[in-house]
C-alpha positions in Angstrom: 107.1 108.8 97.1 104.6 106.4 98.5 101.0 107.0 99.6 99.7 106.0 103.0 96.1 104.9 103.3 94.6 104.2 106.7 92.6 101.0 107.2 88.8 101.7 107.0 86.2 99.4 108.5 83.0 98.6 106.6 81.2 101.3 108.7 83.8 103.9 107.8 85.8 104.0 111.0 89.6 104.4 110.8 91.0 102.7 113.9 94.6 103.7 113.3 93.6 107.4 112.8 91.5 107.2 115.9 94.4 105.6 117.8 96.8 108.3 116.7 94.2 111.0 117.8 94.1 109.4 121.2 97.9 109.8 121.8 99.5 112.6 123.7 100.6 115.5 121.5 104.3 114.8 121.6 103.7 111.2 120.6 101.4 112.3 117.8 104.2 114.6 116.5 106.6 111.7 116.4 104.1 109.3 114.8 103.5 111.8 112.0 107.2 112.4 111.6 107.7 108.6 111.1 104.8 108.3 108.8 106.4 111.0 106.7 109.6 108.9 106.6 107.6 105.8 105.7 105.9 107.8 102.9 109.3 109.0 101.6 111.3 105.7 101.9 108.6 103.0 101.7 110.1 99.5 101.9 113.6 100.9 102.3 112.7 102.3 105.7 114.4 100.0 108.2 115.3 99.7 111.9 115.0 101.5 114.2 112.0 103.1 112.5 110.4 100.0 110.9 110.7 96.3 111.4 109.6 93.4 109.2 107.4 91.0 111.3 106.1 88.1 109.1 104.2 87.4 105.9 104.5 91.0 104.5 103.5 92.6 107.8 105.7 95.4 109.2 105.5 97.6 112.3 106.3 101.3 112.6 108.2 101.7 115.9 107.9 105.1 117.6 109.4 105.9 121.0 108.8 109.0 123.1 110.7 108.9 126.4 109.7 105.5 127.9 106.5 105.3 125.9 106.6 103.0 122.8 103.9 103.0 120.1 103.8 100.5 117.3 101.6 100.7 114.2 101.2 97.7 111.9 101.3 98.2 108.2 101.8 96.4 104.9 102.5 97.2 101.2 
């Protein structure tokens, strides 16, 4: 199992956590479900949940109806 750590700015803000908090409840539920998958499968989590972008950067891809949310991450 992998550990997920949110990026923290020098003044203590966690922009990703704040972004997730700003989402509608249904989307938040889906985001947390996919974060759980990422925690379980790590680099083995592939499409449609995760996509490699470039230089070790990935995106977590979450869709709720016609809304799409993407969260960037790396190992």
